N, C-alpha and C positions, 0 to 999 in steps of 0.2 A: 577194209575189205575191198578187193579188186572189183572194179566195175565189170559186169558181164557184158560182153560185146556180141555174143551170139555167133562167133566165127565157127564155121563147121569144120570138122576134122573127120575124114573118112575112117580113120583107124578106130574111132570110138563111137561110131554112129550106127543105129539100126533103123530099119523101116518098119512102121506099124501100118497095117492095112485093115481098116475097121468096117466090117459089116456090109460089104458091097454085094448085096444079095438080090436074087431074081425077083422076089415079091415086091421090091421097092420100085420096080419099073412102073412108069406112069404116075408115080407119086412124088418123086424127088425132082426139084427144078434142075434143069440142065443135066439130067442123069446120064444120057448118052455121052455127053462131053466130059462129065466127071469120070465116067468109066474109062474113057480114052486116056485121060491124063493120069489117072491112077495106074493104068496099065503101063504107061510110059515110065512112071516111077518104079513100078515093080521090075520092069525089064532093065532099067538102069541099075537098080539094086542088085539084080542077078549078075549083070556084067561086072559090077564093081565088087562082087562077092561080099555084100553086106549081110548081116543077120536080118532075117525077115520074120515078122510076127503077124499072123493073120487071125482075125476072129470072125465068127458068124453069130448073129443074134438069133437065138431060138430057131436053129436051122430046120427043125421038124415042121415048123409052121411057116417060116419065111424063106425056106429053100436054101440052096447052096450059093456060094459065090458065083456071080454072073459068068457065063461061059467065055466072054471076051477076056477075062482075067484068069490066066492059067495058074492056079495054086496047087496043082496036082503034086508038085514036088515039095510043097511046103507043109509043115505041121499046122493044122487049122484048129484053133481053140473055140469050141462052142461055148456060148454063155447066155445068161438071161440078165446079167447085170448091165447097167447103163454106163459101164466103164470097161475098157479093155484089161484093166489090171485085176483080173480074176486070179485065183490061186495058181492055176496052171501057168499063166503068163508070168506071174511073179516068180514062181519057181524056175521057169525057163530063163528069166533075166539073171537069176543067180548063177547060171552057167555061163553068162557073158559078162564077167566082172569088168571088162574094159569099156563096156558101153556106158557112156555118160550123156549121150545126146540122141534124141528120138525125132525122126521125121515121120509126120503123121498125115495120112490120107483117109478119106472115107465119109461115112454118114452115121447118124445125122449130126450136123454141125453143132446144134444147140443142145444135144442130148449126149450121145456116146462119145463124140469127139471132145466136147467141152469137159465132160466129167473125166475122161482119160487125161486130158491136159492138166486139169487141176490135181489129179492124183499123182501124175508124173512130177509136176512141179513140187509137190509136197515131199517127194522122194529125192529132190535135188537134181533131177535130170534137166538138161536144156531141152526145150521142146520147139520144134520148127514145124509149123502148120503149112501145108501146101494148099494155098487158097484156091487155086484152080482145080483141086482134086478133092474138095470138101463141099458138101451141100446139105440142104434140108428140104422139107416139103414146102416151106415158104421162104421167100427172099428176106422177109423181115427177121425171122428167127435166125437165118443164116448170117446176116450182116451184124446183128447185135451180138451174136455169139463170137464172131471175130473180134468185135470191140472188147467184149469182156475178157476173152482169152489173152489179148494183147495187154490189157490193163493188169492182168494177173502175172504177166511176165513171160508169156510165150512170144515167139517170133513168127510173124506172118510173112510168107514168101511165096514164090511161084515155082512151078516144076522146072522150068529152064534155069532159073537162077540157082536152084538147089543142085541140079545135076552138074552144072558147071562148077559150082562151089565145091562139090564133093571131089571132082577131078583136081581142081586147084591149079592146074597147069596144062597147057597144050602138049607138054612133053610127057604127061601121064601115059603109061602104056595102054590104058583102056580108053583114052580120050576119043580116038577115032570111032570106036564102037558107040560111045555115048553120043558123040556128035551126030551120028546117023539117027538117033532117037529124036533129036531136036531140029533136024534139018527143016522139017515143016513146023511152023509155029503152032503152039497149042491152040485148040479151038476156043472160041468165045464162051465163057461160062457165066456171063452176066455180072461180073464183079463190079463193073462201072455203071450198072443200071440203077442202083439204089444209093442214095446219099443220106447222111445224118447231119443235120445242122449245116447243110450246104457244102459238106465236104465228103469225098468218097470215104467209105468205111474201111477200105483196105489200103 
């Protein structure tokens, strides 16, 4: 069996944006920064014409996606499950047979992100988690979730690394537009503030 290297390919990749909702303000660590980076990924996905899947957890109680992230042109899937792979999303993925790789952003890292990752891996998708666009209410839950997801077979990366990887080449016709999104470095999202056994967890 060939070793999985996790190389990204724009032609078979979709962006998943998980539960970036209003009621989580003030509860999620580094939430303003996470919102900023998730929006960067959404804008990049739009520029690159990638399939985009957006979910909202119990929107009646937790509100819509934050106003900074414009999903007005996207189909939004409401859910109560702690995974994005609800029936509506599964059916939608069936309309995208070329998609083999998922780029994932959102909250909470140790709940809906982690369960989505495990479900996607079971369905043989490659999963790429954008570390600077995922968070939880506590850094402990956030960091141990990254560790578990990596051990399960997901790839942990950053927004800039992913956007450049999706372009693949400075000659890509959309590279200049993507470059504008990363001209300013992504904000600090606390990834290096917590360690496990003396080593950074991401």
